[in-house]
Backbone as a ProteinNet text record, in pm:
[ID]
protein_1_A
[PRIMARY]
XXXXXXXXXXXXXXXXXXXXXXXXXXXXXXXXXXXXXXXXXXXXXXXXXXXXXXXXXXXXXXXXXXXXXXXXXXXXXXXXXXXXXXXXXXXXXXXXXXXXXXXXXXXXXXXXXXXXXXXXXXXXXXXXXXXXXXXXXXXXXXXXXXXXXXXXXXXXXXXXXXXXXXXXXXXXXXXXXXXXXXXXXXXXXXXXXXXXXXXXXXXXXXXXXXXXXXXXXXXXX
[TERTIARY]
2738.8	2633.5	2645.5	2709	2723.4	2783.9	2877.5	2953.2	2880.6	2765.4	2699.6	2624.8	2587.5	2468.2	2337.9	2225.2	2089.2	2050.4	1996	1940.7	1794	1735.6	1605.7	1513.4	1553	1495.5	1525.6	1575.1	1620.1	1559.6	1517.6	1453.9	1529.6	1497.6	1570.7	1441.8	1467.9	1341.8	1392.4	1340.5	1400.1	1287.1	1326.2	1233.2	1178.5	1215.1	1144.5	1096.6	978.4	877.2	807.9	666.8	576	559.3	529.9	496.3	616.3	722.8	856.5	910.1	910.1	967.2	883.8	742.2	653.3	674.2	696.7	748.6	869.6	967.9	1103.6	1102.2	1033.6	1017.9	967.6	842.2	762.1	846.8	922.8	1004.1	1133.5	1197.4	1313.7	1286.2	1158.3	1110.1	1062.6	1032.6	1008.3	1134	1240.2	1378.4	1432.9	1384.1	1445.3	1557.6	1648.3	1754.8	1702.6	1716.4	1675.4	1783.3	1776.8	1862.4	1773.4	1802.4	1713.9	1782.8	1726.2	1804.3	1694.6	1763.7	1663.1	1763.8	1715.7	1790.5	1815.9	1711	1682.2	1779.5	1893.1	1968.9	1899.3	1800.2	1732	1649.1	1591.3	1500.6	1594	1708.2	1784.7	1839.3	1880.6	1941.4	1833.3	1713.3	1590.7	1588.5	1629	1597.2	1726.4	1846.3	1975.8	1972.8	1894.1	1875.8	1832.8	1760	1681.4	1792.3	1876.1	1959.5	2106	2211.6	2343.3	2341.6	2237.4	2255.6	2147.3	2186.1	2108.8	2187.7	2127.6	2224	2164.5	2226.1	2196.1	2219.5	2128.3	2168.4	2084.5	2179.3	2125.5	2033.4	2113.2	2049.5	2037.8	1906.6	1882.8	1929.1	2066.3	2103.5	2136.1	2133.4	2158.8	2293.3	2369.2	2507.7	2500.2	2427.6	2425.1	2360.8	2257.8	2180.5	2254.2	2340.5	2422.9	2528.3	2580.8	2702.3	2631.8	2497.4	2467.1	2393.6	2424	2408.6	2241	2174.4	2042.5	2016.8	2114.8	2114.9	2108.1	2144	2155.1	2039.2	1919.2	1795.6	1697.2	1603.6	1503.2	1399.2	1361.7	1252.2	1322.6	1269.8	1299.7	1158.4	1139.4	1012.7	1055.9	982.9	1006	886.4	927.3	842.9	815.6	878.5	859.9	721.4	657.1	510.4	488.3	503.3	470.4	566.4	702.1	813.2	799.4	709.2	682.9	824.5	893.2	1008.6	1105.3	1126.2	1213	1160.4	1040.1	967.6	997	978.3	983.2	1124.8	1215.7	1361.1	1403.5	1372.9	1409.9	1354.4	1238.5	1192.7	1255	1272.5	1363.3	1491.3	1571.7	1692.6	1698.7	1603.5	1590.1	1568.8	1484.6	1456.7	1591.2	1641.9	1748.9	1883.5	1863.3	1969.3	1962.4	1840	1800.3	1735.7	1674.5	1597.2	1489.8	1462.6	1356.6	1208.3	1180	1055.1	1064.9	980	996.9	857.9	826.5	696.2	716.2	606.5	634.1	494.8	519.1	408.2	369.7	227.7	167.9	83.3	67	-33	-157.5	-125.2	-230.5	-241.8	-351.5	-369.2	-271.5	-258.7	-158.6	-16.9	39.6	171.4	163.5	58.2	64.9	76.9	8.7	4.2	149.2	221.3	369.7	444.1	429.7	518.8	497.6	349.7	335.4	395.7	394.4	452.1	595.2	664.9	805.3	821.7	729.2	735.8	719.8	691.9	662.4	536.3	519.7	396.6	366.2	223.3	198.8	87.9	136	60.3	8.8	-126.1	-194.4	-220.7	-124.9	-155.3	-234.6	-275.8	-364.2	-488.6	-519.5	-629	-687.5	-604	-618.2	-666.1	-590.9	-631.5	-778	-812.6	-949.2	-1056.6	-1014.2	-1119	-1137	-1015.3	-1038.2	-1126.1	-1106	-1168.1	-1320.2	-1339.6	-1477	-1555.2	-1477.2	-1542.4	-1564.2	-1484	-1498.6	-1601	-1624.8	-1745.6	-1877.2	-1867.9	-2015.9	-2045.7	-1946.4	-1964.4	-1960.2	-2052.3	-2078.9	-1980.7	-1925.1	-1856.1	-1710.7	-1654.1	-1552.3	-1430.8	-1320.2	-1207.5	-1090.2	-1073.3	-970.3	-1012.6	-947.6	-981.8	-850.7	-849.3	-744.8	-817.3	-796.4	-842.2	-753.2	-812.6	-744.2	-735.2	-853.5	-874.2	-1008.1	-1051.6	-1145.5	-1292.5	-1297.2	-1424.6	-1424.7	-1296.2	-1282.1	-1194.1	-1234.3	-1157.3	-1147	-1051.9	-1045.8	-1077.4	-1199.1	-1248.8	-1257.9	-1193.6	-1182	-1301.1	-1398.4	-1510.8	-1555.6	-1627	-1681.1	-1815.8	-1825	-1946.1	-2069	-2166	-2283.2	-2372.3	-2468.7	-2546.7	-2626.3	-2648	-2750.2	-2690.8	-2553	-2500.9	-2440.9	-2446.4	-2406.3	-2486.8	-2427.6	-2520	-2544.4	-2501.8	-2507.3	-2371.5	-2369.9	-2241.9	-2221.3	-2066.8	-2038.2	-2116.9	-2158.5	-2243.4	-2376	-2422.5	-2561.5	-2557.9	-2467.5	-2458.6	-2439	-2354.1	-2320.8	-2303.6	-2197.2	-2168.4	-2145.1	-2077.8	-2033	-2152.3	-2263.7	-2367.8	-2462.1	-2501	-2570.5	-2509.2	-2397.9	-2335.3	-2203.1	-2159.8	-2040.3	-1910.5	-1932.6	-1807.1	-1729.3	-1595.9	-1507.4	-1454.6	-1471.4	-1420.2	-1278.6	-1187.3	-1037.5	-1002.9	-1049.7	-1000.6	-1120.1	-1125.5	-1213.5	-1121.2	-1165.5	-1083.6	-1158.5	-1105.4	-1180	-1104.6	-1125	-1048.5	-900.6	-784	-655.6	-634	-723.5	-674	-731.8	-653.5	-701.4	-697.5	-820.7	-848.8	-848.6	-777.5	-764.9	-819.2	-819.6	-855.5	-1011.3	-1104.4	-1226	-1305.9	-1382.8	-1460.1	-1603	-1676.3	-1815.7	-1918.2	-1880.4	-1960.9	-1914.6	-1818.4	-1784.2	-1903.4	-1944.1	-2042	-1991.4	-2033.5	-2011.6	-2052.8	-1944.5	-1993.9	-1973.9	-2047.3	-2027.5	-1891.7	-1859.3	-1703.6	-1606.3	-1652.6	-1567	-1529.9	-1448.2	-1394.2	-1404.3	-1434.6	-1438.6	-1380.7	-1289.2	-1214	-1264.5	-1303.4	-1385.4	-1327.2	-1314.1	-1275.8	-1412.3	-1431.1	-1521.8	-1556.5	-1657.9	-1702.4	-1728.6	-1708.7	-1751.4	-1890.1	-1982.2	-2125.9	-2172.1	-2112.3	-2168.2	-2116.9	-2002.3	-1956.1	-2067.3	-2102	-2186	-2324.8	-2363.9	-2505.9	-2501	-2393.5	-2392.2	-2377.5	-2314.1	-2285.5	-2422	-2499.4	-2622.9	-2760.8	-2742.5	-2858.2	-2869
-4844	-4760.8	-4660.9	-4664.1	-4563.3	-4447.7	-4451.4	-4334.2	-4267.8	-4290.7	-4240.7	-4126.7	-4030.7	-3956.6	-4011.6	-3948.4	-4019.4	-4072.1	-4184.7	-4267.9	-4226.8	-4166.9	-4119.2	-4255.6	-4372.5	-4489.7	-4593.5	-4541.2	-4649.1	-4632.2	-4751.1	-4757.2	-4851.9	-4793.1	-4851.6	-4943	-5061.4	-5141.4	-5190.4	-5152.2	-5186.9	-5286	-5409.5	-5525.8	-5599.3	-5715.8	-5795.4	-5915.2	-5884.7	-5994.1	-6003.2	-6053.4	-6087.8	-5942.9	-5854.1	-5710.5	-5643.8	-5649.6	-5599.5	-5684.2	-5810.5	-5890.1	-5878.6	-5883.9	-5852.6	-5709.8	-5607.9	-5492.9	-5483.1	-5555.9	-5560.4	-5614.9	-5750.2	-5838.1	-5743.3	-5682	-5602.6	-5489.5	-5416.6	-5294.8	-5338.3	-5456.2	-5512.2	-5563.9	-5647.8	-5686	-5570.9	-5462.2	-5334.8	-5273.5	-5322.8	-5257.3	-5163.7	-5145.6	-5059	-5114.6	-5020.2	-5052.2	-5064.7	-5155.4	-5167.2	-5199.5	-5140.1	-5187.3	-5243.3	-5373.7	-5438.3	-5475	-5456.5	-5519.4	-5568.3	-5677.2	-5734.5	-5791.1	-5820.8	-5888.8	-6036.9	-6095.8	-6235.4	-6270.1	-6363.7	-6395.2	-6469	-6555.1	-6619.7	-6553.9	-6451.2	-6351.3	-6292	-6232.7	-6145.4	-6261.7	-6372.5	-6477.5	-6502.6	-6524.4	-6538.3	-6429.1	-6308.2	-6218.1	-6154.1	-6212.5	-6172.5	-6182	-6269.2	-6272	-6146.5	-6067.3	-5951.7	-5841.3	-5835.7	-5719.4	-5754.4	-5690.5	-5715.5	-5633.1	-5562	-5463	-5540.7	-5648.5	-5709.9	-5747.6	-5694.3	-5680.7	-5750.1	-5808.6	-5848.8	-5760.8	-5688.5	-5577.2	-5603.8	-5634.9	-5692.7	-5582.7	-5468.7	-5355.7	-5250.6	-5179	-5075	-4961.6	-4917.1	-4770	-4695.5	-4566.8	-4461.8	-4493.7	-4551.3	-4558.9	-4699.9	-4786.2	-4892.9	-4884.4	-4798.4	-4770.5	-4702.4	-4594.8	-4522.3	-4595.4	-4701.3	-4785.2	-4850	-4912.8	-4971.8	-4863.7	-4745.5	-4657.5	-4595.4	-4605.3	-4585.9	-4431.9	-4344.2	-4189.4	-4176.4	-4262.8	-4245.7	-4265.7	-4323.4	-4361.2	-4224.1	-4251.3	-4130.3	-4172.7	-4316.2	-4349.1	-4465.5	-4438.5	-4540.8	-4580.9	-4721.7	-4780	-4866.5	-4830.7	-4902.5	-5007.9	-5134.2	-5232.7	-5322.1	-5263.3	-5317	-5282.9	-5367.9	-5337.8	-5373.7	-5456.4	-5524.2	-5468.1	-5460.5	-5404.8	-5271.9	-5206.3	-5060.4	-4973.1	-5000.4	-4917.7	-4910.7	-5020.7	-5029.6	-4946.6	-4970.5	-4908.1	-4757.8	-4719.6	-4551.9	-4516.4	-4604.3	-4552.4	-4569.5	-4681.6	-4687.7	-4570.4	-4512.3	-4412.4	-4280.7	-4265	-4142.2	-4127.7	-4263.9	-4285.3	-4229.9	-4289.5	-4238.7	-4085.7	-4042.9	-3900.7	-3811	-3865.1	-3783.2	-3804	-3900.3	-3939.9	-3862.9	-3791.2	-3724.8	-3775.6	-3895.3	-3955.2	-3882	-3840.3	-3739	-3790.7	-3902.2	-3965.2	-4085.7	-4091.4	-4204.1	-4252	-4366.4	-4446	-4550	-4547	-4658.8	-4717.2	-4854.1	-4928.4	-4931	-4919.3	-4911.2	-5027.4	-5068.8	-5178.2	-5120.3	-4995.7	-4941.4	-4797.1	-4727	-4602.8	-4498.2	-4562.6	-4486.1	-4480.6	-4594.9	-4606.8	-4511.3	-4521.4	-4427.1	-4290.4	-4241.1	-4091.9	-4054.4	-4155.9	-4127	-4103.2	-4188.7	-4197.4	-4085	-4047.3	-3916.5	-3800.1	-3797.1	-3670	-3659.8	-3783.2	-3789	-3732.5	-3736.5	-3694.4	-3794.6	-3910.5	-4016.7	-4019.2	-4079.9	-4111.9	-4258	-4280.5	-4400.3	-4485	-4611	-4704.6	-4820.7	-4854	-4947.4	-5080.7	-5168.9	-5284.5	-5387.3	-5418.3	-5502.6	-5432.4	-5312.9	-5238.1	-5217.6	-5188.7	-5175.8	-5287.5	-5397.3	-5535.4	-5563.9	-5525	-5579.5	-5485.9	-5361.8	-5271.8	-5324.3	-5351.3	-5399.2	-5524.9	-5621.5	-5747.9	-5727.8	-5622.2	-5574	-5513.6	-5455.7	-5374.3	-5509.3	-5574.8	-5669.8	-5767.6	-5804.1	-5869.1	-5821.4	-5693	-5615.4	-5556	-5572.7	-5540.7	-5651.7	-5652.3	-5752.9	-5715.4	-5594.1	-5538.4	-5504	-5483.4	-5430.4	-5513.4	-5454	-5513	-5482.4	-5341	-5284.6	-5140	-5085.4	-4936	-4882.6	-4729.3	-4663.7	-4533.5	-4520.4	-4399.6	-4283.3	-4166.1	-4048.3	-3952.7	-3962.9	-3906.1	-3986.3	-3925.4	-3984.6	-3992.7	-3916.4	-3901.1	-3961	-3948	-3986.2	-4081.7	-4186.1	-4302.7	-4304.9	-4367.9	-4429.9	-4573	-4615.1	-4725.8	-4816	-4921.8	-5029.3	-5124.4	-5148.4	-5236.3	-5286.7	-5403.5	-5480.4	-5361.4	-5366.4	-5270.6	-5321.2	-5260.2	-5293.9	-5339.5	-5443.8	-5477.4	-5354.7	-5261.4	-5145.4	-5065.7	-5058.4	-4984	-5064.6	-5215.9	-5276.7	-5258.8	-5248	-5202.6	-5057.8	-4975.7	-4831	-4767	-4626.7	-4579	-4492.1	-4450.9	-4345.4	-4235.8	-4176.7	-4059	-4086.7	-4202.4	-4225	-4252.9	-4320	-4341.2	-4200.5	-4096.4	-3969.7	-3978.4	-4045.1	-4069.3	-3928.1	-3849.6	-3718.2	-3638.7	-3638.3	-3559.2	-3617.1	-3743.9	-3815.9	-3859.4	-3891.5	-3920.4	-3836.6	-3748.1	-3675.6	-3740	-3860.5	-3951.8	-3916.1	-3928	-3921.2	-4055.3	-4102.5	-4223.1	-4202.5	-4272.2	-4260	-4359.2	-4478.7	-4601.6	-4705.8	-4769.8	-4892.5	-5003.7	-5111.2	-5233.3	-5306.6	-5334.5	-5413.7	-5531.6	-5636.4	-5774.4	-5748	-5758.2	-5721.2	-5577.3	-5491.1	-5362.6	-5257.6	-5164.6	-5043.4	-4927.6	-4862.1	-4747.2	-4628.9	-4536.5	-4415.7	-4293.5	-4314.6	-4201.3	-4247.2	-4177.6	-4232.1	-4153.5	-4244.5	-4220.1	-4214.8	-4091.4	-4093	-4185.9	-4248.5	-4335.9	-4493.8	-4508.8	-4659.4	-4705.4	-4822.8	-4892.4	-5010	-5000.1	-5099	-5237.7	-5332	-5475.2	-5547.7	-5678.9	-5741.5	-5798.7	-5796.5	-5828.1	-5718.6	-5594.4	-5492.8	-5442.2	-5383.3	-5311.5	-5153.4	-5085.1	-4937.6	-4878.2	-4775.6	-4715.2	-4548.8	-4546.6	-4407.2	-4334.4	-4199.1	-4115.6	-4054.1	-4045.1	-3970.2	-3993.7	-3911.2	-3917.7	-4076.9	-4123.2	-4260	-4288.9	-4195.6	-4217	-4217.9	-4151.8	-4130.7	-4275.1	-4318.5	-4468.7	-4556.4	-4567.2	-4656.2	-4652.6	-4532.4	-4496.9	-4567.7	-4536.1	-4579.4	-4724.1	-4796	-4927.5	-5023.3	-4966.5	-5033.2	-4990.7	-4899.1	-4859.3	-4933.4
-3000.7	-3029.6	-2896.1	-2780.3	-2686.8	-2735.9	-2839.2	-2892.3	-2989	-3029.7	-3164.2	-3129.2	-3213.2	-3188.1	-3148.6	-3150	-3144.2	-3269.9	-3274.7	-3390.7	-3398.9	-3503.1	-3500.9	-3519.3	-3546.5	-3555.3	-3452.3	-3332.7	-3228.6	-3116.1	-3043.3	-2928.1	-2785.6	-2692.3	-2583.3	-2512.1	-2476.1	-2423.6	-2285.8	-2172.1	-2055.5	-1991.1	-1977.8	-1922.6	-2051.3	-2075.7	-2199.8	-2144.1	-2063.8	-2036.2	-2159.8	-2138.4	-2230.3	-2337.5	-2252.1	-2314.2	-2401	-2314.6	-2387.4	-2491.3	-2497.9	-2566	-2712.5	-2700.1	-2814.8	-2877.1	-2796.3	-2852.4	-2913.9	-2867.3	-2918	-3053.3	-3066.1	-3176.6	-3279.5	-3255.5	-3346.9	-3407	-3321	-3376.7	-3463.2	-3420.9	-3480.5	-3621.7	-3638.3	-3772.7	-3852.2	-3813.3	-3884.9	-3932.3	-3880.9	-3923.8	-3829.8	-3708	-3623.4	-3544.9	-3496.8	-3413.4	-3276.4	-3194.9	-3065.9	-2962.2	-2851.4	-2738.8	-2649.6	-2594.2	-2492.1	-2380.8	-2250.5	-2131.8	-2034.3	-1959.6	-1866.3	-1743.8	-1638.5	-1528.8	-1565.2	-1635.3	-1666.2	-1778.1	-1766	-1899.1	-1987.4	-1941	-2044.6	-2144.3	-2074.7	-2177.5	-2264.1	-2209.8	-2296.9	-2421.6	-2386.1	-2488.8	-2593.7	-2556.4	-2664.2	-2747	-2735.5	-2814	-2885.2	-2865.2	-2924.3	-3063.8	-3131.4	-3281	-3307.2	-3253.2	-3303.9	-3298.1	-3220.1	-3203.4	-3114.2	-3168.5	-3105.6	-2973.5	-2962.8	-2837.8	-2716	-2691.6	-2581.1	-2465.3	-2351.6	-2235.6	-2111.2	-2031.1	-1898.4	-1819.4	-1726.3	-1651	-1516.4	-1415.6	-1287.4	-1197.3	-1204.8	-1141.9	-1229.9	-1244.3	-1324.4	-1273.7	-1292.5	-1232.4	-1359.2	-1327.9	-1445.2	-1519.8	-1443.7	-1492.9	-1578.1	-1541.8	-1608.7	-1739.2	-1732.9	-1862.5	-1944.9	-1900.8	-1984.1	-2054.7	-1978.8	-2023.8	-2162	-2168.1	-2272.2	-2391.5	-2369	-2483.5	-2494.6	-2382	-2410.2	-2435.2	-2398.9	-2418.1	-2557.3	-2641.8	-2800.5	-2865.3	-2771.7	-2835.3	-2849.7	-2939.4	-2942.3	-2862.4	-2840.3	-2741.2	-2665.7	-2532.3	-2434.2	-2358.8	-2376.5	-2312.8	-2212.4	-2099.6	-1980.5	-1951.4	-1969.4	-1982.7	-1841	-1730.5	-1612.6	-1530.6	-1509.8	-1467.1	-1315.8	-1255.3	-1163.5	-1031.7	-1070.2	-969.6	-997.8	-902.7	-921.5	-895.6	-797.8	-760.1	-879.6	-924	-1044.9	-1171.7	-1193.1	-1281	-1292	-1168.9	-1152.5	-1158.7	-1112.4	-1123.6	-1253.8	-1335.5	-1475.7	-1551.7	-1550	-1602.4	-1571.3	-1452.4	-1404.8	-1460.1	-1463.9	-1531.6	-1672.6	-1755.1	-1874.5	-1928.6	-1838.6	-1853.8	-1834.5	-1715.5	-1668.4	-1764.6	-1860.3	-1940.8	-2089.6	-2083.7	-2200.2	-2313.1	-2291	-2408.6	-2422.9	-2536.1	-2598	-2549.4	-2573.9	-2541.1	-2471.9	-2351.6	-2250.7	-2240.2	-2265.3	-2245.8	-2141.1	-2047.5	-1934.6	-1919.4	-1882	-1866.5	-1740.9	-1705	-1579.2	-1554.2	-1423.1	-1400	-1306.7	-1242.8	-1165.1	-1199.8	-1164.6	-1174	-1092.8	-976.7	-900.2	-971.1	-1003.6	-1051.5	-1175.3	-1257.8	-1393.8	-1354.1	-1252	-1201.4	-1151.4	-1098.1	-1059.7	-1182.6	-1278.3	-1397.3	-1483.9	-1494.1	-1566.8	-1512.9	-1385.3	-1291	-1321.2	-1354.6	-1384	-1525.1	-1598.2	-1748.6	-1842.3	-1803	-1911.2	-1960.7	-2098.7	-2134.1	-2074.3	-2038.8	-1977.3	-2052.7	-2061.3	-2124.2	-2032.9	-2034.4	-1945	-2040.1	-2088.8	-2172	-2127.4	-1988.1	-1964.3	-1975.6	-1925.5	-1923.2	-2086.4	-2177.9	-2320.4	-2362.8	-2344.6	-2407.3	-2366.7	-2240	-2186.4	-2260.2	-2278.3	-2337.8	-2485.3	-2547.7	-2697.2	-2707.7	-2608	-2617	-2600.1	-2499.6	-2466.4	-2583.6	-2658.5	-2763.9	-2876.7	-2899	-2976.2	-2956.8	-2840.4	-2794.1	-2800.5	-2787.2	-2806.8	-2945.6	-3046.2	-3167.3	-3275.1	-3350.8	-3481.4	-3585.8	-3583.1	-3700.5	-3685.9	-3561.4	-3523.6	-3566.4	-3644	-3671.4	-3596.2	-3568.6	-3487.2	-3473.3	-3357.7	-3343.5	-3278.3	-3278	-3221.9	-3154.8	-3014.8	-2978.2	-2970	-3035.2	-3032.2	-2932.3	-2834	-2721.3	-2644.2	-2546.5	-2466.1	-2564.9	-2653.6	-2735	-2879	-2938	-3083.5	-3101.7	-3210.9	-3260	-3387.1	-3407.3	-3570.4	-3554.8	-3631.3	-3609.3	-3743.1	-3739.5	-3866.1	-3817.4	-3921.5	-3914.3	-4056.2	-4044.7	-4167.9	-4192.9	-4342.3	-4338.1	-4317.2	-4254	-4202	-4313.4	-4298.9	-4428.1	-4477.8	-4375.1	-4423.5	-4537.2	-4536.4	-4647.8	-4777.2	-4755.7	-4877.4	-5004.9	-5119.5	-5230.7	-5274.2	-5156.1	-5169.1	-5188.3	-5261.7	-5281.4	-5174.8	-5160.8	-5056.2	-5059	-5174.2	-5174.5	-5093.6	-5144.4	-5101.8	-4941.8	-4888	-4727.8	-4669.1	-4730.2	-4676.7	-4518.3	-4475.5	-4331.6	-4266.7	-4341.9	-4293.3	-4222	-4324	-4305.2	-4205.9	-4192.4	-4120.6	-3965	-3960.9	-3854.3	-3799.2	-3894.7	-3859.8	-3868.6	-3958.2	-3961.2	-4091.7	-4103.7	-4216.2	-4249.4	-4370.5	-4419	-4447.1	-4405	-4420.2	-4520.3	-4499.2	-4624.9	-4626.5	-4756	-4750.2	-4782.4	-4705.9	-4764.1	-4860.2	-4961.5	-5075.6	-5115	-5070.6	-5082.2	-5029.3	-5126.5	-5083	-5108.6	-5154.3	-5196.5	-5101.6	-5060.9	-4953	-5037	-5014.9	-5103.9	-5024.3	-5068.3	-4946	-5026.2	-5176.4	-5243	-5270.8	-5185.3	-5188.9	-5278.7	-5388.2	-5489.2	-5439.6	-5439.5	-5410.2	-5488	-5585.9	-5656.7	-5629.7	-5548.1	-5509	-5449.1	-5476.3	-5400.8	-5313.1	-5195.9	-5096.9	-5119.8	-5087.6	-5136.8	-4990.6	-4999.4	-4874.6	-4864.7	-4759.3	-4721.6	-4719.3	-4764.9	-4763.6	-4618.3	-4572.2	-4451.5	-4474.6	-4379.5	-4376.2	-4243.2	-4273	-4170.5	-4153.2	-4030.8	-4030.2	-3900	-3903.1	-3795.5	-3754.3	-3613.1	-3558.4	-3412.3	-3373.9	-3205.5	-3203.1	-3080.3	-3024	-3024.7	-2994.7	-3001.7	-3126.6	-3218.3	-3376.2	-3441.2	-3406.4	-3464.6	-3413.2	-3283	-3236.7	-3294.1	-3313.6	-3373.6	-3527.3	-3583.7	-3741.7	-3742.6	-3644.3	-3655	-3612.1	-3531.3	-3487.1	-3567.1	-3646.3	-3729.7	-3861.5
[MASK]
+++++++++++++++++++++++++++++++++++++++++++++++++++++++++++++++++++++++++++++++++++++++++++++++++++++++++++++++++++++++++++++++++++++++++++++++++++++++++++++++++++++++++++++++++++++++++++++++++++++++++++++++++++++++++++++

């Protein structure tokens, strides 16, 4: 793989602890080519069935990462959280090797700020998991959500009792709440071409896009 040009569907994953191994498994099962490396031989061994490009790398140097072919990947993800110095160095090496998109895991705000200054996108898995759990505990309807920015979310929820038996046109979520319906989940069917005369049924799911406060208002009225 080290001799090829960049593969648009390939990922380099540096560090395969719980977060990195879950990411590697998800990407591999979705059919993407992945390179993984970790200093722990047992972790690497467990993931060798996912990819032939699984390497034990004792010291994360620029030369070591180049040797295993990470410069050929479109995305590099640094999944080293607690070893801050290693996380920063691995991120810097990926950027210097010309990986177009570098994402790095951070466990603290300060670590995240440093990684961002280097040019990486930063994720906070533990924080995000806590927020997601909190939202689930506070909501009777939430199924899942995705934040687009600090104010806007894509929110998947079970339909509130208040709109069961009403049509899409009757609920008029855009006029009342400023929300756009992206999809309706009905049984095993996902409806994306929204019919204004569709009548919401008990057990349906709805995916909406809009301002967080507007979603909360809709959910609780």
